[in-house]
C-alpha positions in Angstrom: 0.0 0.0 0.0 1.4 3.4 -1.0 2.3 5.8 1.8 -0.1 8.8 1.5 2.8 11.1 2.6 5.1 9.9 -0.1 5.7 12.0 -3.1 6.6 10.6 -6.5 8.7 11.9 -9.4 5.7 13.8 -10.8 4.6 15.5 -7.6 6.6 18.6 -8.2 9.5 17.8 -5.9 13.0 18.8 -6.9 14.1 15.2 -6.8 11.4 14.3 -9.3 12.9 16.2 -12.2 16.7 15.8 -12.5 16.8 17.2 -16.0 15.1 20.4 -14.8 17.5 20.6 -11.8 20.5 20.2 -14.2 19.1 22.9 -16.5 18.6 25.3 -13.6 22.0 24.6 -12.1 23.6 25.0 -15.6 21.9 28.4 -16.1 22.9 29.5 -12.6 26.5 28.6 -13.4 26.4 30.5 -16.6 24.8 33.6 -15.0 27.4 33.5 -12.2 30.3 33.2 -14.6 32.8 36.0 -15.0 32.2 35.9 -18.8 28.5 36.5 -18.4 28.9 39.3 -15.9 31.5 41.1 -18.1 29.3 40.9 -21.2 26.2 41.8 -19.2 27.9 44.9 -17.7 29.1 45.9 -21.2 25.7 45.5 -22.7 24.1 47.4 -19.8 26.4 50.3 -20.3 25.9 50.2 -24.1 22.1 50.1 -23.7 22.1 53.0 -21.3 24.3 55.0 -23.7 22.0 54.2 -26.6 18.9 55.2 -24.6 20.4 58.5 -23.4 21.6 59.3 -26.9 18.3 58.4 -28.5 16.2 60.4 -26.0 18.4 63.5 -26.5 18.6 63.1 -30.2 14.8 62.7 -30.8 13.9 65.3 -28.3 16.0 67.7 -30.2 14.5 66.5 -33.5 10.9 67.1 -32.2 11.8 70.6 -31.0 13.5 71.5 -34.2 10.5 70.1 -36.3 8.1 72.2 -34.2 10.4 75.2 -34.6 10.4 74.8 -38.4 6.6 74.5 -38.5 6.2 77.5 -36.3 8.4 79.6 -38.5 6.7 78.5 -41.6 3.3 79.2 -40.2 4.4 82.6 -38.8 5.8 83.6 -42.2 2.6 82.6 -44.0 0.4 84.4 -41.4 2.4 87.6 -41.8 2.2 87.3 -45.6 -1.6 87.1 -45.4 -1.8 90.1 -43.1 0.5 92.1 -45.3 -1.5 91.2 -48.4 -4.7 92.4 -46.6 -3.1 95.6 -45.6 -2.4 96.5 -49.2 -6.2 97.0 -49.7 -6.2 100.0 -47.4 -9.5 99.0 -45.7 -11.4 101.9 -44.2 -12.7 100.1 -41.0 -12.0 96.9 -39.1 -14.9 95.0 -40.7 -13.6 95.8 -44.2 -10.1 94.7 -43.1 -11.3 91.4 -41.8 -13.1 90.9 -45.2 -9.8 91.7 -47.0 -8.0 89.4 -44.6 -10.3 86.5 -45.6 -9.8 87.3 -49.3 -6.0 87.4 -48.9 -6.1 84.0 -47.1 -8.1 82.5 -50.0 -5.6 84.0 -52.5 -2.6 82.6 -50.7 -4.6 79.3 -50.2 -3.7 77.0 -47.3 -2.0 73.6 -48.0 -3.9 70.4 -47.8 -2.9 69.9 -44.1 -3.4 73.6 -43.1 -6.3 75.6 -41.9 -6.8 79.4 -41.5 -9.3 81.2 -39.3 -10.2 84.5 -37.7 -11.0 85.0 -34.1 -13.2 88.0 -33.1 -14.9 88.6 -29.8 -13.1 85.6 -28.2 -14.7 83.2 -30.7 -13.8 81.6 -34.0 -15.8 83.6 -36.6 -14.4 82.2 -39.9 -12.3 79.2 -41.1 -10.7 78.1 -44.3 -9.5 74.4 -44.7 -6.9 73.4 -47.3 -8.5 70.0 -47.4 -12.0 70.0 -48.8 -13.0 66.5 -47.5 -12.4 67.1 -43.8 -12.4 69.8 -41.1 -8.9 70.4 -39.6 -10.4 72.8 -37.1 -13.7 71.3 -35.9 -16.1 73.2 -33.7 -14.9 71.2 -30.7 -11.5 72.9 -31.1 -12.9 76.4 -31.3 -12.7 77.1 -27.6 -9.1 75.9 -27.4 -8.2 78.0 -30.5 -9.7 81.1 -29.1 -7.9 80.6 -25.8 -4.5 80.9 -27.6 -5.2 84.6 -28.6 -2.6 87.0 -27.1 -2.9 90.7 -27.8 0.9 91.2 -27.1 2.1 89.3 -30.1 2.3 85.9 -31.8 1.2 82.9 -29.8 2.1 79.3 -30.5 0.2 76.2 -29.3 -1.0 72.7 -30.0 -4.6 71.7 -30.5 -5.6 68.0 -30.2 -8.8 66.2 -31.1 -9.4 62.5 -31.5 -5.7 61.7 -31.7 -5.1 64.5 -34.3 -2.5 67.2 -33.5 -2.7 70.7 -34.9 0.2 73.1 -34.5 -1.0 76.7 -34.6 0.2 80.3 -34.7 -2.2 83.1 -33.6 -1.4 86.8 -34.6 -3.3 89.9 -33.5 -4.8 91.8 -36.5 -3.2 95.3 -36.5 -6.3 97.1 -38.0 -8.6 96.0 -35.2 -9.6 98.3 -32.5 -9.2 97.8 -28.7 -12.9 97.5 -28.4 -13.1 94.6 -30.8 -9.7 92.8 -30.9 -9.4 90.4 -33.9 -6.8 87.6 -34.4 -5.7 85.6 -37.4 -5.0 81.9 -36.8 -3.1 79.5 -39.1 -2.6 75.8 -38.2 -1.0 72.8 -39.7 -1.6 69.2 -38.9 1.8 67.5 -38.0 0.6 63.9 -37.8 2.7 62.9 -40.9 5.7 64.7 -39.5 5.3 63.0 -36.1 4.8 59.6 -37.7 8.0 60.1 -39.6 9.9 61.0 -36.5 8.3 58.1 -34.6 9.2 55.8 -37.5 12.8 57.0 -37.1 12.5 56.1 -33.4 11.4 52.6 -34.2 14.2 52.3 -36.7 16.7 53.5 -34.2 15.3 51.0 -31.6 15.7 48.1 -34.1 19.2 49.2 -35.0 20.1 49.6 -31.4 18.7 46.2 -30.5 20.7 44.7 -33.4 23.8 46.5 -32.3 23.4 45.1 -28.8 22.9 41.6 -30.1 26.0 42.0 -32.3 27.9 43.5 -29.3 26.8 40.6 -27.1 28.1 38.0 -29.6 31.3 39.9 -30.2 31.7 40.7 -26.5 31.2 37.1 -25.6 33.8 36.0 -28.1 36.3 38.6 -26.9 35.6 38.0 -23.2 35.9 34.3 -23.8 39.4 34.8 -25.4 40.5 37.2 -22.6 39.2 34.9 -19.9 40.4 31.7 -21.5 43.5 31.7 -19.3 41.2 31.8 -16.3 39.3 28.8 -17.6 42.5 26.9 -18.2 43.8 28.0 -14.8 40.6 26.6 -13.2 41.0 23.3 -15.1 44.7 23.1 -14.1 43.8 23.8 -10.5 41.3 20.9 -10.5 43.9 18.4 -11.6 46.7 19.7 -9.4 47.4 17.6 -6.3 50.2 16.9 -4.0 51.1 13.9 -6.1 51.1 15.7 -9.4 52.4 19.3 -9.7 53.4 19.0 -13.3 50.2 20.7 -14.7 50.7 24.1 -16.2 48.3 26.7 -17.7 48.8 27.2 -21.4 49.5 30.9 -21.8 49.8 32.9 -25.0 51.9 36.1 -25.3 50.2 39.1 -23.8 50.5 41.7 -21.0 46.9 41.9 -19.8 46.0 41.2 -16.2 44.4 37.7 -16.8 47.5 36.5 -18.8 49.8 37.8 -16.1 47.7 36.0 -13.5 48.0 32.8 -15.4 51.8 33.3 -15.7 52.0 34.0 -12.0 50.0 30.8 -11.3 52.5 28.8 -13.4 55.4 30.3 -11.5 53.7 29.4 -8.2 53.2 25.8 -9.5 56.9 25.7 -10.5 57.9 26.7 -7.0 55.6 24.2 -5.4 56.9 21.5 -7.8 60.5 22.4 -7.0 59.8 22.3 -3.3 58.0 18.9 -3.6 60.9 17.6 -5.5 63.4 18.8 -3.0 61.3 17.3 -0.2 61.1 14.0 -2.1 64.9 14.2 -2.8 65.6 14.8 0.9 63.4 11.8 1.9 65.1 9.6 -0.7 68.6 10.7 0.3 67.9 10.3 4.0 66.3 6.9 3.5 69.1 5.8 1.3 72.0 6.9 3.4 70.6 6.5 7.0 69.7 2.9 6.3 73.3 1.6 6.5 74.4 3.3 9.8 71.1 2.3 11.4 71.7 -1.3 10.3 75.2 -1.1 11.8 73.9 0.3 15.1 71.3 -2.4 15.3 73.7 -5.2 14.5 76.2 -4.1 17.1 73.6 -3.6 19.7 72.2 -7.1 19.0 75.7 -8.7 19.3 77.0 -6.8 22.2 77.9 -8.8 25.3 76.7 -6.7 28.3 78.8 -8.8 30.7 82.1 -8.1 28.7 83.3 -4.6 29.6 85.9 -4.6 26.8 83.2 -5.5 24.2 80.9 -2.8 25.6 83.7 -0.2 25.3 84.6 -1.3 21.7 80.9 -1.3 20.7 80.4 2.2 22.3 83.2 3.6 20.2 81.8 2.1 17.0 78.3 3.4 17.8 79.5 6.9 18.6 81.4 7.0 15.3 78.3 5.9 13.4 76.2 8.5 15.3 78.7 11.2 14.4 78.5 10.1 10.8 74.7 10.1 10.9 74.8 13.6 12.4 77.1 14.9 9.6 74.9 13.3 7.0 71.7 14.8 8.4 73.4 18.3 8.6 74.6 17.9 5.0 71.1 16.8 3.8 69.5 19.8 5.6 72.0 22.2 4.1 71.2 20.9 0.6 67.5 21.1 1.2 67.8 24.7 2.2 70.2 25.6 -0.6 67.3 27.0 -2.8 65.9 29.3 -0.1 66.4 33.0 -0.5 68.1 33.4 2.8 70.6 30.6 2.1 73.3 33.2 1.3 73.8 36.6 3.0 75.9 38.8 0.8 78.4 41.3 2.2 81.5 43.1 0.9 84.5 40.8 0.7 88.1 41.8 0.0 89.3 38.8 -2.0 93.1 38.9 -1.1 92.3 38.9 2.6 89.6 36.3 2.2 91.8 33.8 0.4 94.5 34.3 3.0 92.0 33.7 5.8 90.7 30.5 4.1 94.3 29.2 3.7 95.0 29.9 7.4 91.9 27.8 8.3 92.6 24.8 6.0 96.3 24.3 6.2 96.0 22.4 9.5 93.9 19.7 7.8 97.0 17.7 6.9 100.7 17.9 6.3 100.8 19.2 2.7 102.5 21.9 0.8 99.9 24.7 1.0 100.2 27.7 -1.3 98.4 30.5 -3.1 98.6 30.6 -6.9 97.3 34.1 -7.5 94.8 36.5 -5.9 92.4 38.9 -7.6 92.8 42.4 -6.0 89.1 43.3 -5.8 86.1 43.6 -3.5 83.0 41.6 -4.3 79.5 41.1 -2.8 79.1 37.5 -1.7 78.5 35.3 1.4 81.9 34.8 3.0 80.7 31.9 5.3 79.3 29.9 2.4 82.3 30.5 0.2 84.6 29.5 3.1 82.5 26.4 3.5 82.8 25.5 -0.2 86.6 26.1 -0.3 87.2 24.2 2.9 85.2 21.3 1.5 87.4 21.3 -1.6 90.5 21.5 0.5 89.4 18.6 2.6 88.6 16.7 -0.5 92.1 17.4 -1.9 93.7 16.2 1.4 91.8 13.0 1.1 93.2 12.1 -2.3 96.8 13.4 -2.0 99.9 12.3 -0.2 102.2 14.1 2.2 104.5 15.3 -0.6 101.6 16.7 -2.7 100.8 20.4 -3.2 97.4 22.0 -2.5 97.0 25.5 -3.8 94.2 28.1 -3.6 93.7 31.0 -6.0 91.3 33.6 -7.4 91.0 35.9 -10.4 88.4 38.0 -12.2 87.8 37.0 -15.9 86.6 39.9 -18.0 83.2 39.7 -19.7 84.6 38.7 -23.2 86.6 36.0 -21.6 83.8 34.6 -19.4 82.1 31.3 -20.4 78.4 30.5 -20.3 78.2 30.7 -16.5 78.2 34.5 -16.6 75.9 36.9 -18.4 77.4 38.5 -21.5 77.6 41.9 -19.7 79.2 40.7 -16.5 82.6 39.7 -15.3 83.3 36.4 -13.5 85.0 35.7 -10.2 86.9 32.5 -10.4 87.9 30.7 -7.2 89.8 27.4 -7.2 91.5 24.7 -5.2 94.3 22.8 -7.0 96.0 19.6 -6.0 98.7 17.3 -7.4 96.9 14.1 -6.3 95.6 11.1 -8.1 93.2 12.9 -10.5 89.8 12.0 -11.8 88.8 10.1 -14.9 86.9 12.1 -17.5 83.8 9.9 -17.3 83.6 10.6 -13.5 84.1 14.4 -13.5 80.4 15.2 -13.9 79.1 12.4 -11.6 81.1 13.5 -8.5 79.0 16.7 -8.2 75.8 14.7 -7.9 74.4 13.7 -4.5 76.1 10.6 -3.3 78.1 10.5 -6.5 81.6 9.0 -6.3 84.3 8.4 -8.9 84.4 4.8 -10.1 88.1 4.8 -10.7 91.1 6.3 -9.0 89.3 7.7 -5.9 88.4 6.3 -2.6 84.9 5.8 -1.2 85.2 7.7 2.0 82.6 10.3 3.1 78.9 10.6 2.4 79.2 11.7 -1.2 77.5 15.0 -0.5 80.6 17.3 -0.2 80.9 18.3 -3.8 77.1 18.5 -4.1 77.2 21.1 -1.3 80.0 23.0 -3.1 77.8 23.0 -6.3 74.8 24.2 -4.4 76.7 27.1 -2.9 78.0 28.1 -6.3 74.5 27.9 -7.8 73.1 30.0 -4.9 75.5 32.8 -6.0 74.3 32.4 -9.6 77.4 30.4 -10.7 78.6 26.9 -11.1 81.2 24.4 -9.9 83.4 22.5 -12.3 86.6 20.4 -12.3 89.6 20.0 -14.6 91.5 16.9 -13.9 94.0 14.4 -15.4 94.5 11.0 -13.9 97.8 10.8 -12.1 98.5 14.5 -12.4 96.0 16.1 -10.1 92.7 18.1 -10.1 91.6 21.7 -10.1 88.1 22.3 -8.6 86.8 25.7 -9.8 83.9 27.9 -8.5 82.7 30.6 -11.0 80.5 33.4 -9.8 79.1 36.0 -12.3 79.7 39.6 -11.1 77.8 42.7 -12.2 79.9 45.8 -12.8 78.9 47.3 -9.5 79.7 44.0 -7.6 83.5 44.0 -8.3 85.6 47.0 -7.2 89.3 47.1 -7.7 
């Protein structure tokens, strides 16, 4: 049995008509879209402009048309009066008779009527159209009311939808006791219809213009807002697992295009940050696994009742903990290498700086320490990071040289035309290097050693974490430069840091 309170699909509920719901939601989405609002605002302003222009234009046209009719009627009325005056009538009655004869001689047009007003009433009329009365008796009272003894009077007389534009002039031969007036009127229905037809035409043209503007505006707005649509689509597919989506942006300098470019730049920064985070996790997981395994193995095998075994195991574990600490510090340094505050520039006098670095690193091992050459200049750079990079290169040189080997530091400034691709064409390049006479590096390994955990396959040991040269490269890149190596197996290596300098950054 059906529940009396239940409502089916046809009961008018919103659930009962999904197609209607989709249609309404679709229209709401269109109406709320930026494109619709832009086009609607544009059309509203255009419609308001067309309305104001139309009202002003046709109001002026109506006024000008009435003014032309008034002038024509005034000229004709004055011509009739002048013609009557040529008869030299002896009394007002005779003048009025001459006035009527003059009116018949000039003859009103088909849409005109002439009349005389005496004693406050219309006493005589003459219609240009023989089949109808342009001034019926119902309009007499209104016509008489227009009379003005001080001069010409203009007015409109209306009857049954007809409009009669009139001019009333006082007759100069009349006496004060019996003032007479001459009236001439013209029906302006045709003129009004013509003007109204122009209004209709203007309305149709305006409506067509608005429709055309709507179509063109929608197209232009769609093109302008297309980057926003692509930005929305890209935002919908972007997730923490996939930051590779980008908004396709064409050349342009408008605000929407610049917004799309800024969005792409933001995605690139997020993607870079996610990659750095992923790289850090991979590196930490890769390198920390071995020391943790060593720690666990020694702890499982330790004999707690053997003091000597406990002491030996303690030393091994402390050494592994120190290695883990150094590894974590190096990984954190590399993770922060792309941050804006990774380097803090200040003025550095290169000769004193190289000498200070040599004083710090010569205690690393018993080698022949020397300075090849020094650039006599002052540059803007981070002294702590550059010291860290040169110290790392010096420690690396110590690791792969003997006691009779030479380790040298040096610096120079290469002029712009001598600089390679590291520097911009208009900048000089600061070149810092650490040279040794050790075992050297094979050509196929020279690029690999600057990668994280990269080690030479031949001619080099496997001590260290493999992050030292990666840190040196990161410091050079943070200064806008690069780290390279020139080496020959059996003859030694020269590790070079190149930093581009603007003209104002290097002062002799």
